[in-house]
C-alpha positions, 0 to 999 in steps of 0.5 A: 499500500502506498504511503500517503502524506498529510500536510501538517496543519500549522497552528498560530497562537493568538497574539495578546496585548498583556499589560504589566503593572507599570502600565505598559503593554506586552505582545505575547502568545496566548500560552505565553500570556497565561504563563507570564501572567500567573507564574513568571516574573515580570518581563521588562519592557524595551523598544519594539523591533523594527520589521525588516524593510521598514524605513523612516520614509515608509513609516512616515508615508504610512502615518500620513495615510492614517492621518488623512483617514482620521482627518476625513472621518466623521469622528474627527469633525465631531470631536472638533465641535466638542472641543470648540463649542464645549471644552475650550470656552465656558459660561457666558457673558461676564462669567465666561472663562477659558481653559488655560493649556500650555503643554501636552503629555501623551502616555502609552501611545504604543509603538508605531512600527510594531506590526500588531499595534501600530495601526491603532497607534497611528490613528491615535497619533493622528487624533492627537495632532488634530486635537492640538491643532484645534486647541492651538487656535485658543491657547499656545501649547509650547511643549508636547511630550510622549512616553512609552518604553516601547518607543524605538529609534524610528518611533523617536524619529517620527515623533521628533519630526512632529515636534513631540519630545520623547521622555525617558523619565519614569516620573512623567506624572510630575510634569502634570499641572493645572495647565496640562492636556493629558492624552492617554487613550487605553493607558493601563489603569494600574499606571494611570490612576496612581499617577493621577493622584492629586493631579488636576489637569485642564484636559484629559482624553483617556479611559472611561473613569466612571466605568473603571471605578464602578464597572466589572473591573473595579474589583481589581482596583485597590481602595486607594485607586478607586478614590483617586478615580473618584476624586479626579472626576469631581468638578469635572465635565465629561463626554464620550469620545465620538465613534471612530468607524475606521478602527473602533477599538482605537478609542472604544471606552475613551472619554474626554474630561475637562475642568468645570471651573477655573483653577484657583 
């Protein structure tokens, strides 16, 4: 009887985003995710690996394409309306006042070269640039910082070309004051909440804090983290980030927060 051969079917484990206790994101297979999260010591995050053949020029072209998609979206238009009609100017007549913003801090953007996450990161970066353009029609944001330990040299080069300064200092939250715009969509709560303790930024785009402190995930937070979340939403106006149909997961469960009264 002749032998027959059957092609071996390759199995591909799902790649999963795993957040570490510092708030940054690992990319791992499902099996490694289970082992790492339960028994393995924390893997230090480092710069993302650049895919073979990806150059600065190709990265810039890809980002430009994502930015054009973002700029043409209904989400971008809706967001601009929120910023100009609700966020920047408050009150009426003699009671009118404006948010004062002079710097932006971007947290946990993710690598723009990583093949798993860069599509979302590029849309989020495009949104950040459009937000800054709108804000700068009324305020003067002179400094823009970004921090994520997965940034590599290509990331830094692209961000630098956009006048965004990458900072290595882990104590990034010490730079936040009442005149800061914090941009942190999908920033890990175990990093974000402790960092916001005692902080009162003028504006933040980040995770849905109400869901975080009252939803199903609230049981995983410490009492101190829950209190930080409650304190943060006090005297703060919120609205949901508009839906982005081109990549729904880029901004799902994202909320815009701004102070409801002038700073002291």
